[in-house]
LONU-754826 format. One record per atom (N, C-alpha, C, CB): residue in three letters; chain; atom name; x, y, z. Coordinates in steps of 0.001 Angstrom, whole numbers, plus 500000, padded with zeros to 6 digits. Glycine has a CB too. Layout:
// residues N
+-----+----+----+--------+--------+--------+
:  aa : ch : at :      u :      v :      w :
+-----+----+----+--------+--------+--------+
: ALA :  A : CA :      X :      Y :      Z :
...
+-----+----+----+--------+--------+--------+
***
This chain:
// residues 101
+-----+----+----+--------+--------+--------+
:  aa : ch : at :      u :      v :      w :
+-----+----+----+--------+--------+--------+
: MET :  A :  N : 499381 : 521571 : 491216 :
: MET :  A : CA : 499857 : 520213 : 491403 :
: MET :  A :  C : 498670 : 519307 : 491765 :
: MET :  A : CB : 500957 : 520161 : 492505 :
: THR :  A :  N : 498652 : 518131 : 491162 :
: THR :  A : CA : 497581 : 517169 : 491422 :
: THR :  A :  C : 497796 : 516497 : 492769 :
: THR :  A : CB : 497508 : 516113 : 490302 :
: GLU :  A :  N : 496713 : 516379 : 493531 :
: GLU :  A : CA : 496768 : 515673 : 494810 :
: GLU :  A :  C : 495630 : 514681 : 494875 :
: GLU :  A : CB : 496702 : 516659 : 496002 :
: ALA :  A :  N : 495858 : 513565 : 495577 :
: ALA :  A : CA : 494829 : 512542 : 495719 :
: ALA :  A :  C : 494964 : 511881 : 497076 :
: ALA :  A : CB : 494927 : 511493 : 494589 :
: THR :  A :  N : 493828 : 511476 : 497642 :
: THR :  A : CA : 493838 : 510737 : 498903 :
: THR :  A :  C : 492799 : 509627 : 498823 :
: THR :  A : CB : 493556 : 511680 : 500116 :
: ASN :  A :  N : 493022 : 508582 : 499592 :
: ASN :  A : CA : 492058 : 507491 : 499700 :
: ASN :  A :  C : 492490 : 506617 : 500862 :
: ASN :  A : CB : 491960 : 506665 : 498368 :
: SER :  A :  N : 491592 : 505769 : 501314 :
: SER :  A : CA : 491939 : 504836 : 502389 :
: SER :  A :  C : 491241 : 503512 : 502134 :
: SER :  A : CB : 491545 : 505408 : 503784 :
: THR :  A :  N : 491781 : 502465 : 502744 :
: THR :  A : CA : 491207 : 501137 : 502581 :
: THR :  A :  C : 491582 : 500280 : 503782 :
: THR :  A : CB : 491688 : 500479 : 501263 :
: LEU :  A :  N : 490822 : 499217 : 503990 :
: LEU :  A : CA : 491041 : 498324 : 505117 :
: LEU :  A :  C : 492087 : 497275 : 504753 :
: LEU :  A : CB : 489720 : 497651 : 505544 :
: LEU :  A :  N : 493057 : 497085 : 505648 :
: LEU :  A : CA : 494097 : 496074 : 505466 :
: LEU :  A :  C : 493542 : 494734 : 505944 :
: LEU :  A : CB : 495412 : 496455 : 506243 :
: THR :  A :  N : 493318 : 493807 : 505019 :
: THR :  A : CA : 492714 : 492521 : 505373 :
: THR :  A :  C : 493705 : 491370 : 505312 :
: THR :  A : CB : 491551 : 492230 : 504457 :
: HIS :  A :  N : 494955 : 491646 : 504944 :
: HIS :  A : CA : 495957 : 490586 : 504845 :
: HIS :  A :  C : 496168 : 489952 : 506214 :
: HIS :  A : CB : 497295 : 491138 : 504289 :
: SER :  A :  N : 496181 : 488626 : 506251 :
: SER :  A : CA : 496226 : 487902 : 507526 :
: SER :  A :  C : 497419 : 488276 : 508402 :
: SER :  A : CB : 496253 : 486426 : 507263 :
: ALA :  A :  N : 498549 : 488586 : 507803 :
: ALA :  A : CA : 499732 : 488937 : 508581 :
: ALA :  A :  C : 499950 : 490446 : 508676 :
: ALA :  A : CB : 500950 : 488286 : 507976 :
: GLY :  A :  N : 498988 : 491220 : 508179 :
: GLY :  A : CA : 499159 : 492670 : 508200 :
: GLY :  A :  C : 500154 : 493105 : 507141 :
: GLY :  A : CB : 499616 : 493141 : 509581 :
: LEU :  A :  N : 500779 : 494243 : 507374 :
: LEU :  A : CA : 501711 : 494803 : 506390 :
: LEU :  A :  C : 503113 : 494266 : 506691 :
: LEU :  A : CB : 501693 : 496378 : 506417 :
: HIS :  A :  N : 503339 : 492978 : 506395 :
: HIS :  A : CA : 504640 : 492371 : 506656 :
: HIS :  A :  C : 505484 : 492401 : 505388 :
: HIS :  A : CB : 504479 : 490919 : 507170 :
: ALA :  A :  N : 506518 : 491578 : 505324 :
: ALA :  A : CA : 507538 : 491681 : 504278 :
: ALA :  A :  C : 507002 : 491633 : 502847 :
: ALA :  A : CB : 508521 : 490588 : 504453 :
: ARG :  A :  N : 506299 : 490564 : 502463 :
: ARG :  A : CA : 505858 : 490455 : 501063 :
: ARG :  A :  C : 504900 : 491570 : 500668 :
: ARG :  A : CB : 505191 : 489110 : 500827 :
: PRO :  A :  N : 503838 : 491829 : 501454 :
: PRO :  A : CA : 502953 : 492936 : 501068 :
: PRO :  A :  C : 503675 : 494284 : 501015 :
: PRO :  A : CB : 501791 : 493026 : 502040 :
: THR :  A :  N : 504583 : 494518 : 501957 :
: THR :  A : CA : 505341 : 495775 : 501962 :
: THR :  A :  C : 506158 : 495910 : 500688 :
: THR :  A : CB : 506263 : 495850 : 503193 :
: LEU :  A :  N : 506829 : 494843 : 500306 :
: LEU :  A : CA : 507653 : 494873 : 499101 :
: LEU :  A :  C : 506792 : 495164 : 497871 :
: LEU :  A : CB : 508404 : 493537 : 498926 :
: LYS :  A :  N : 505645 : 494499 : 497754 :
: LYS :  A : CA : 504758 : 494716 : 496613 :
: LYS :  A :  C : 504249 : 496167 : 496586 :
: LYS :  A : CB : 503567 : 493731 : 496664 :
: LEU :  A :  N : 503893 : 496684 : 497749 :
: LEU :  A : CA : 503384 : 498059 : 497830 :
: LEU :  A :  C : 504470 : 499061 : 497419 :
: LEU :  A : CB : 502884 : 498369 : 499266 :
: THR :  A :  N : 505682 : 498905 : 497950 :
: THR :  A : CA : 506741 : 499873 : 497645 :
: THR :  A :  C : 507189 : 499775 : 496191 :
: THR :  A : CB : 507936 : 499658 : 498571 :
: ILE :  A :  N : 507233 : 498555 : 495641 :
: ILE :  A : CA : 507604 : 498404 : 494225 :
: ILE :  A :  C : 506583 : 499109 : 493339 :
: ILE :  A : CB : 507707 : 496903 : 493836 :
: LEU :  A :  N : 505292 : 498916 : 493647 :
: LEU :  A : CA : 504247 : 499598 : 492877 :
: LEU :  A :  C : 504363 : 501116 : 493040 :
: LEU :  A : CB : 502846 : 499117 : 493322 :
: ALA :  A :  N : 504560 : 501581 : 494267 :
: ALA :  A : CA : 504672 : 503024 : 494520 :
: ALA :  A :  C : 505815 : 503641 : 493707 :
: ALA :  A : CB : 504891 : 503288 : 496024 :
: LYS :  A :  N : 506922 : 502905 : 493593 :
: LYS :  A : CA : 508097 : 503420 : 492871 :
: LYS :  A :  C : 507875 : 503526 : 491369 :
: LYS :  A : CB : 509291 : 502534 : 493135 :
: THR :  A :  N : 506800 : 502907 : 490855 :
: THR :  A : CA : 506536 : 503016 : 489418 :
: THR :  A :  C : 505896 : 504358 : 489069 :
: THR :  A : CB : 505630 : 501869 : 488956 :
: PHE :  A :  N : 505533 : 505142 : 490080 :
: PHE :  A : CA : 504909 : 506442 : 489865 :
: PHE :  A :  C : 505863 : 507563 : 490243 :
: PHE :  A : CB : 503611 : 506556 : 490671 :
: ALA :  A :  N : 505812 : 508654 : 489491 :
: ALA :  A : CA : 506654 : 509813 : 489772 :
: ALA :  A :  C : 506139 : 510599 : 490980 :
: ALA :  A : CB : 506723 : 510725 : 488543 :
: ALA :  A :  N : 504856 : 510460 : 491272 :
: ALA :  A : CA : 504239 : 511221 : 492365 :
: ALA :  A :  C : 504879 : 510881 : 493711 :
: ALA :  A : CB : 502729 : 510943 : 492420 :
: LYS :  A :  N : 504812 : 511844 : 494617 :
: LYS :  A : CA : 505206 : 511602 : 496008 :
: LYS :  A :  C : 504026 : 510868 : 496649 :
: LYS :  A : CB : 505563 : 512964 : 496786 :
: ILE :  A :  N : 504271 : 509684 : 497211 :
: ILE :  A : CA : 503202 : 508875 : 497784 :
: ILE :  A :  C : 503519 : 508588 : 499248 :
: ILE :  A : CB : 503017 : 507552 : 496990 :
: GLU :  A :  N : 502537 : 508855 : 500096 :
: GLU :  A : CA : 502728 : 508623 : 501522 :
: GLU :  A :  C : 501584 : 507790 : 502070 :
: GLU :  A : CB : 502837 : 509954 : 502282 :
: LEU :  A :  N : 501848 : 507109 : 503202 :
: LEU :  A : CA : 500785 : 506383 : 503852 :
: LEU :  A :  C : 500859 : 506542 : 505350 :
: LEU :  A : CB : 500835 : 504930 : 503479 :
: ALA :  A :  N : 499705 : 506306 : 505999 :
: ALA :  A : CA : 499590 : 506432 : 507446 :
: ALA :  A :  C : 498495 : 505493 : 507933 :
: ALA :  A : CB : 499290 : 507902 : 507861 :
: VAL :  A :  N : 498535 : 505152 : 509225 :
: VAL :  A : CA : 497463 : 504328 : 509786 :
: VAL :  A :  C : 496420 : 505182 : 510491 :
: VAL :  A : CB : 498036 : 503297 : 510758 :
: LYS :  A :  N : 496679 : 506487 : 510569 :
: LYS :  A : CA : 495700 : 507430 : 511113 :
: LYS :  A :  C : 495576 : 508579 : 510120 :
: LYS :  A : CB : 496121 : 507950 : 512547 :
: PRO :  A :  N : 494365 : 509121 : 509943 :
: PRO :  A : CA : 494202 : 510202 : 508954 :
: PRO :  A :  C : 495068 : 511422 : 509235 :
: PRO :  A : CB : 492762 : 510627 : 508902 :
: GLU :  A :  N : 495415 : 511642 : 510495 :
: GLU :  A : CA : 496239 : 512803 : 510844 :
: GLU :  A :  C : 497735 : 512499 : 510795 :
: GLU :  A : CB : 495869 : 513299 : 512227 :
: GLY :  A :  N : 498099 : 511265 : 510463 :
: GLY :  A : CA : 499500 : 510885 : 510383 :
: GLY :  A :  C : 499974 : 510189 : 511643 :
: GLY :  A : CB : 500351 : 512097 : 510121 :
: PRO :  A :  N : 501253 : 510001 : 511799 :
: PRO :  A : CA : 502351 : 510476 : 510956 :
: PRO :  A :  C : 502370 : 509794 : 509588 :
: PRO :  A : CB : 503678 : 510249 : 511657 :
: TRP :  A :  N : 502723 : 510588 : 508583 :
: TRP :  A : CA : 502788 : 510108 : 507209 :
: TRP :  A :  C : 504198 : 509642 : 506898 :
: TRP :  A : CB : 502349 : 511204 : 506220 :
: ILE :  A :  N : 504309 : 508507 : 506216 :
: ILE :  A : CA : 505623 : 507985 : 505849 :
: ILE :  A :  C : 505702 : 507781 : 504335 :
: ILE :  A : CB : 505908 : 506656 : 506591 :
: ASP :  A :  N : 506917 : 507720 : 503827 :
: ASP :  A : CA : 507172 : 507541 : 502402 :
: ASP :  A :  C : 506781 : 506125 : 501980 :
: ASP :  A : CB : 508659 : 507819 : 502072 :
: ALA :  A :  N : 505793 : 505990 : 501122 :
: ALA :  A : CA : 505324 : 504679 : 500669 :
: ALA :  A :  C : 506322 : 503989 : 499747 :
: ALA :  A : CB : 503996 : 504824 : 499960 :
: LYS :  A :  N : 507380 : 504687 : 499358 :
: LYS :  A : CA : 508400 : 504089 : 498493 :
: LYS :  A :  C : 509564 : 503525 : 499302 :
: LYS :  A : CB : 508917 : 505123 : 497495 :
: SER :  A :  N : 509519 : 503650 : 500632 :
: SER :  A : CA : 510599 : 503174 : 501502 :
: SER :  A :  C : 510201 : 501873 : 502186 :
: SER :  A : CB : 510959 : 504240 : 502555 :
: VAL :  A :  N : 510835 : 500763 : 501785 :
: VAL :  A : CA : 510542 : 499461 : 502382 :
: VAL :  A :  C : 510770 : 499519 : 503895 :
: VAL :  A : CB : 511421 : 498354 : 501740 :
: VAL :  A :  N : 511874 : 500107 : 504318 :
: VAL :  A : CA : 512219 : 500160 : 505742 :
: VAL :  A :  C : 511147 : 500911 : 506538 :
: VAL :  A : CB : 513594 : 500834 : 505936 :
: LYS :  A :  N : 510717 : 502057 : 506032 :
: LYS :  A : CA : 509722 : 502859 : 506750 :
: LYS :  A :  C : 508355 : 502180 : 506782 :
: LYS :  A : CB : 509596 : 504234 : 506109 :
: VAL :  A :  N : 507950 : 501564 : 505661 :
: VAL :  A : CA : 506653 : 500891 : 505617 :
: VAL :  A :  C : 506663 : 499678 : 506555 :
: VAL :  A : CB : 506310 : 500456 : 504163 :
: MET :  A :  N : 507752 : 498905 : 506532 :
: MET :  A : CA : 507864 : 497745 : 507434 :
: MET :  A :  C : 507814 : 498189 : 508896 :
: MET :  A : CB : 509177 : 496966 : 507159 :
: ALA :  A :  N : 508452 : 499317 : 509193 :
: ALA :  A : CA : 508519 : 499814 : 510576 :
: ALA :  A :  C : 507142 : 500202 : 511113 :
: ALA :  A : CB : 509460 : 501018 : 510657 :
: MET :  A :  N : 506185 : 500457 : 510226 :
: MET :  A : CA : 504823 : 500794 : 510665 :
: MET :  A :  C : 504182 : 499639 : 511423 :
: MET :  A : CB : 503951 : 501173 : 509461 :
: LYS :  A :  N : 504515 : 498411 : 510999 :
: LYS :  A : CA : 503938 : 497199 : 511593 :
: LYS :  A :  C : 502421 : 497271 : 511662 :
: LYS :  A : CB : 504504 : 496973 : 512988 :
: ALA :  A :  N : 501793 : 497688 : 510569 :
: ALA :  A : CA : 500329 : 497814 : 510528 :
: ALA :  A :  C : 499698 : 496420 : 510587 :
: ALA :  A : CB : 499869 : 498575 : 509237 :
: PRO :  A :  N : 498904 : 496136 : 511616 :
: PRO :  A : CA : 498281 : 494813 : 511734 :
: PRO :  A :  C : 497032 : 494692 : 510869 :
: PRO :  A : CB : 497928 : 494528 : 513188 :
: LYS :  A :  N : 496594 : 493445 : 510681 :
: LYS :  A : CA : 495340 : 493186 : 509971 :
: LYS :  A :  C : 494235 : 493963 : 510670 :
: LYS :  A : CB : 495009 : 491651 : 509923 :
: GLY :  A :  N : 493344 : 494558 : 509883 :
: GLY :  A : CA : 492258 : 495348 : 510445 :
: GLY :  A :  C : 492563 : 496837 : 510509 :
: GLY :  A : CB : 491935 : 494851 : 511814 :
: SER :  A :  N : 493811 : 497219 : 510206 :
: SER :  A : CA : 494172 : 498640 : 510177 :
: SER :  A :  C : 493560 : 499298 : 508948 :
: SER :  A : CB : 495715 : 498822 : 510180 :
: THR :  A :  N : 493228 : 500565 : 509067 :
: THR :  A : CA : 492843 : 501341 : 507896 :
: THR :  A :  C : 494098 : 502039 : 507406 :
: THR :  A : CB : 491690 : 502371 : 508219 :
: LEU :  A :  N : 494446 : 501786 : 506161 :
: LEU :  A : CA : 495613 : 502437 : 505568 :
: LEU :  A :  C : 495143 : 503666 : 504802 :
: LEU :  A : CB : 496396 : 501459 : 504633 :
: HIS :  A :  N : 495747 : 504790 : 505113 :
: HIS :  A : CA : 495425 : 506063 : 504459 :
: HIS :  A :  C : 496562 : 506395 : 503503 :
: HIS :  A : CB : 495209 : 507218 : 505511 :
: PHE :  A :  N : 496211 : 506731 : 502281 :
: PHE :  A : CA : 497211 : 507072 : 501270 :
: PHE :  A :  C : 496979 : 508487 : 500768 :
: PHE :  A : CB : 497171 : 506070 : 500097 :
: ARG :  A :  N : 498071 : 509168 : 500480 :
: ARG :  A : CA : 497981 : 510476 : 499826 :
: ARG :  A :  C : 499149 : 510585 : 498855 :
: ARG :  A : CB : 497997 : 511657 : 500876 :
: ALA :  A :  N : 498882 : 511247 : 497764 :
: ALA :  A : CA : 499913 : 511428 : 496748 :
: ALA :  A :  C : 499807 : 512821 : 496168 :
: ALA :  A : CB : 499792 : 510367 : 495635 :
: SER :  A :  N : 500932 : 513341 : 495724 :
: SER :  A : CA : 500941 : 514633 : 495061 :
: SER :  A :  C : 501934 : 514585 : 493913 :
: SER :  A : CB : 501292 : 515770 : 496053 :
: GLY :  A :  N : 501581 : 515273 : 492835 :
: GLY :  A : CA : 502450 : 515316 : 491672 :
: GLY :  A :  C : 501852 : 514578 : 490490 :
: GLY :  A : CB : 503797 : 514735 : 492008 :
: ASP :  A :  N : 502722 : 514206 : 489566 :
: ASP :  A : CA : 502311 : 513578 : 488322 :
: ASP :  A :  C : 501608 : 512248 : 488566 :
: ASP :  A : CB : 503510 : 513373 : 487422 :
: LYS :  A :  N : 500402 : 512101 : 488029 :
: LYS :  A : CA : 499591 : 510880 : 488128 :
: LYS :  A :  C : 499289 : 510483 : 489579 :
: LYS :  A : CB : 500303 : 509732 : 487426 :
: ALA :  A :  N : 499088 : 511465 : 490445 :
: ALA :  A : CA : 498799 : 511201 : 491857 :
: ALA :  A :  C : 497546 : 510348 : 492031 :
: ALA :  A : CB : 498638 : 512513 : 492615 :
: GLU :  A :  N : 496479 : 510698 : 491303 :
: GLU :  A : CA : 495226 : 509950 : 491436 :
: GLU :  A :  C : 495393 : 508509 : 490972 :
: GLU :  A : CB : 494110 : 510630 : 490638 :
: GLU :  A :  N : 496097 : 508330 : 489891 :
: GLU :  A : CA : 496356 : 506995 : 489356 :
: GLU :  A :  C : 497177 : 506164 : 490352 :
: GLU :  A : CB : 497095 : 507093 : 488000 :
: ALA :  A :  N : 498163 : 506801 : 490982 :
: ALA :  A : CA : 499024 : 506118 : 491954 :
: ALA :  A :  C : 498220 : 505634 : 493153 :
: ALA :  A : CB : 500151 : 507049 : 492421 :
: VAL :  A :  N : 497412 : 506511 : 493727 :
: VAL :  A : CA : 496606 : 506143 : 494891 :
: VAL :  A :  C : 495617 : 505033 : 494518 :
: VAL :  A : CB : 495851 : 507380 : 495445 :
: ALA :  A :  N : 494985 : 505155 : 493369 :
: ALA :  A : CA : 494019 : 504138 : 492936 :
: ALA :  A :  C : 494688 : 502779 : 492768 :
: ALA :  A : CB : 493352 : 504559 : 491618 :
: ALA :  A :  N : 495875 : 502754 : 492192 :
: ALA :  A : CA : 496589 : 501496 : 491968 :
: ALA :  A :  C : 496994 : 500843 : 493285 :
: ALA :  A : CB : 497826 : 501735 : 491104 :
: ILE :  A :  N : 497463 : 501644 : 494235 :
: ILE :  A : CA : 497901 : 501091 : 495521 :
: ILE :  A :  C : 496705 : 500600 : 496337 :
: ILE :  A : CB : 498690 : 502148 : 496322 :
: VAL :  A :  N : 495627 : 501367 : 496350 :
: VAL :  A : CA : 494411 : 500927 : 497061 :
: VAL :  A :  C : 493900 : 499624 : 496443 :
: VAL :  A : CB : 493298 : 502032 : 497006 :
: ALA :  A :  N : 493937 : 499525 : 495122 :
: ALA :  A : CA : 493488 : 498298 : 494449 :
: ALA :  A :  C : 494362 : 497110 : 494842 :
: ALA :  A : CB : 493509 : 498483 : 492918 :
: LEU :  A :  N : 495674 : 497321 : 494966 :
: LEU :  A : CA : 496587 : 496256 : 495382 :
: LEU :  A :  C : 496234 : 495763 : 496788 :
: LEU :  A : CB : 498051 : 496750 : 495339 :
: VAL :  A :  N : 495997 : 496686 : 497713 :
: VAL :  A : CA : 495618 : 496313 : 499083 :
: VAL :  A :  C : 494279 : 495583 : 499066 :
: VAL :  A : CB : 495540 : 497570 : 499999 :
: ASP :  A :  N : 493327 : 496101 : 498288 :
: ASP :  A : CA : 492000 : 495487 : 498204 :
: ASP :  A :  C : 492054 : 494073 : 497613 :
: ASP :  A : CB : 491075 : 496362 : 497363 :
: ARG :  A :  N : 493049 : 493804 : 496770 :
: ARG :  A : CA : 493217 : 492459 : 496191 :
: ARG :  A :  C : 494046 : 491576 : 497119 :
: ARG :  A : CB : 493890 : 492543 : 494797 :
: ASP :  A :  N : 494269 : 492022 : 498346 :
: ASP :  A : CA : 495074 : 491289 : 499327 :
: ASP :  A :  C : 496480 : 491032 : 498787 :
: ASP :  A : CB : 494393 : 489954 : 499695 :
: PHE :  A :  N : 497020 : 492027 : 498084 :
: PHE :  A : CA : 498383 : 491997 : 497550 :
: PHE :  A :  C : 498581 : 490840 : 496564 :
: PHE :  A : CB : 499394 : 491885 : 498695 :
: ASP :  A :  N : 497482 : 490383 : 495958 :
: ASP :  A : CA : 497500 : 489301 : 494971 :
: ASP :  A :  C : 498003 : 487975 : 495547 :
: ASP :  A : CB : 498364 : 489698 : 493794 :
: GLU :  A :  N : 498019 : 487856 : 496869 :
: GLU :  A : CA : 498561 : 486636 : 497475 :
: GLU :  A :  C : 497574 : 485482 : 497461 :
: GLU :  A : CB : 498985 : 486912 : 498893 :
: ALA :  A :  N : 496281 : 485732 : 497432 :
: ALA :  A : CA : 495306 : 484638 : 497360 :
: ALA :  A :  C : 495490 : 483887 : 496046 :
: ALA :  A : CB : 493845 : 485177 : 497486 :
: ALA :  A :  N : 495666 : 484624 : 494968 :
: ALA :  A : CA : 495864 : 484007 : 493654 :
: ALA :  A :  C : 497167 : 483217 : 493632 :
: ALA :  A : CB : 495870 : 485079 : 492543 :
: GLU :  A :  N : 498228 : 483741 : 494250 :
: GLU :  A : CA : 499504 : 483051 : 494303 :
: GLU :  A :  C : 499385 : 481773 : 495124 :
: GLU :  A : CB : 500583 : 483962 : 494888 :
: GLY :  A :  N : 498639 : 481836 : 496215 :
: GLY :  A : CA : 498418 : 480661 : 497056 :
: GLY :  A :  C : 497675 : 479571 : 496312 :
: GLY :  A : CB : 497650 : 481043 : 498303 :
: GLU :  A :  N : 496688 : 479968 : 495514 :
: GLU :  A : CA : 495931 : 479002 : 494722 :
: GLU :  A :  C : 496836 : 478355 : 493673 :
: GLU :  A : CB : 494719 : 479682 : 494045 :
: LYS :  A :  N : 497703 : 479150 : 493050 :
: LYS :  A : CA : 498632 : 478597 : 492065 :
: LYS :  A :  C : 499545 : 477577 : 492723 :
: LYS :  A : CB : 499465 : 479717 : 491408 :
: ALA :  A :  N : 500043 : 477892 : 493913 :
: ALA :  A : CA : 500948 : 476992 : 494623 :
: ALA :  A :  C : 500206 : 475701 : 495012 :
: ALA :  A : CB : 501533 : 477691 : 495886 :
: ALA :  A :  N : 498965 : 475810 : 495415 :
: ALA :  A : CA : 498179 : 474653 : 495850 :
: ALA :  A :  C : 497812 : 473750 : 494677 :
: ALA :  A : CB : 496911 : 475114 : 496567 :
: HIS :  A :  N : 497611 : 474364 : 493510 :
: HIS :  A : CA : 497152 : 473602 : 492359 :
: HIS :  A :  C : 498257 : 473345 : 491322 :
: HIS :  A : CB : 496005 : 474327 : 491707 :
: GLY :  A :  N : 499437 : 473858 : 491595 :
: GLY :  A : CA : 500359 : 473846 : 490507 :
: GLY :  A :  C : 501566 : 473034 : 490631 :
: GLY :  A : CB : 500746 : 475111 : 490250 :
+-----+----+----+--------+--------+--------+
***
């Protein structure tokens, strides 16, 4: 079974709140792999596909988010989610559209 892990810094101004959580879980659900996340490398690990569980983490800005996945396309899943966090959940681009549009 394929397994993948990676971590990245949460830079979103409000941390892992409603909109970023929703975007993360929607992306996670597009993959068949089991995907989990934690704010510490040793866990506790939670299901990255559960909006309720991810929201309950209340990860603040500056947290390191650790991701692990196992199963089909695990590496692709982790890479996509880390990229989403690194892009600040695409909210900067949305903010610019709202300001200019």
